[in-house]
N, C-alpha and C positions, 0 to 999 in steps of 0.2 A: 450728479453725483452718486456714487456706488454705494450700495450696502453693504456693512460687514459677510452677511449672510453670502453674498455672490462672490468675496473672493474666495480663490482657492486653498488658501493658508490659513481662512479664519476657523477657529476652534469650532462652529458649527459641521464644517465639512471635513474634520479629520477624525472625529469621533471614531467613524465607522472603520478606520484602517487596521487597528488592531484585530478587531473581529474579523476583518476579510481577511487578515494575513493569517490569524488563524485557522479558518473556513479553508484557506489553501492548503495549508500544511495538513490538516486532518483529512481533506479530499486526498491528497498526494501519499499520505500515509494507509490510507484505505486501497487503494490502488493499487500501493506497493507491495501490501500483502496479499490481495487479491491476484495479481498478477501470478505469482507463484503456481497457480492452477493451470495456465496457458503453457507457462514455459516450464514444467513438470509434462505437460503432453507432449508438447514437441521433443523435449529430451527423448521420452518413450518411444517415441517414433520414428527418434533418429533423425528428424531435421537439424539439430543443432545439436553441440556436445555440451556434455554438464560442467567440464574445466572452465567452458568459456564464462560461466554464468555464477559460478561457484564465491566468488569474491563479492559479487554484486548482491547477492542473496545470503551472504552468510551472517548477517543479524538476525534474519528470520529464522534461519536454519538453527541457530545457537537459542531462540526462543522456543523454538519445536523441541529441543533436545532436550531441555531445561525445567520448562513448566508443562506438566501434564496436561493441564487443560487447552492448551496451546496445541500440542499434539494430538488430544483427542478433535480439536476444531478442526486440524488440517487434514487426518484421516479420513472424518467425514467430509470435509469441503474436496478431495479428490479421489474417493470412491464415490459419492453421491452426485456431484454435481460435475465432474469431468469423468467419471467411469473408470477410476484406474483402478482394478481390485490389485493388493496386495502390494501397494507403493511404498506403505510402512509396516511395521511388526511382522 
């Protein structure tokens, strides 16, 4: 006979499901926001054209335009980490 804890649908096994989903969503959001740097660098070098990525990054651009701490963090990220002087302001 198989114990309940060995079954895939048992409550003992499914408790971490929500935590796992939240972790994946959190990782995706962090990587999504951080991907602004490489994309901005590629746009700056002329490798990709800005209109091709504008719809994908519209939520980030809106946040940067409407929340000063996000704008300050983005300016720091692009100038210090990606060495893109004069990208904003």
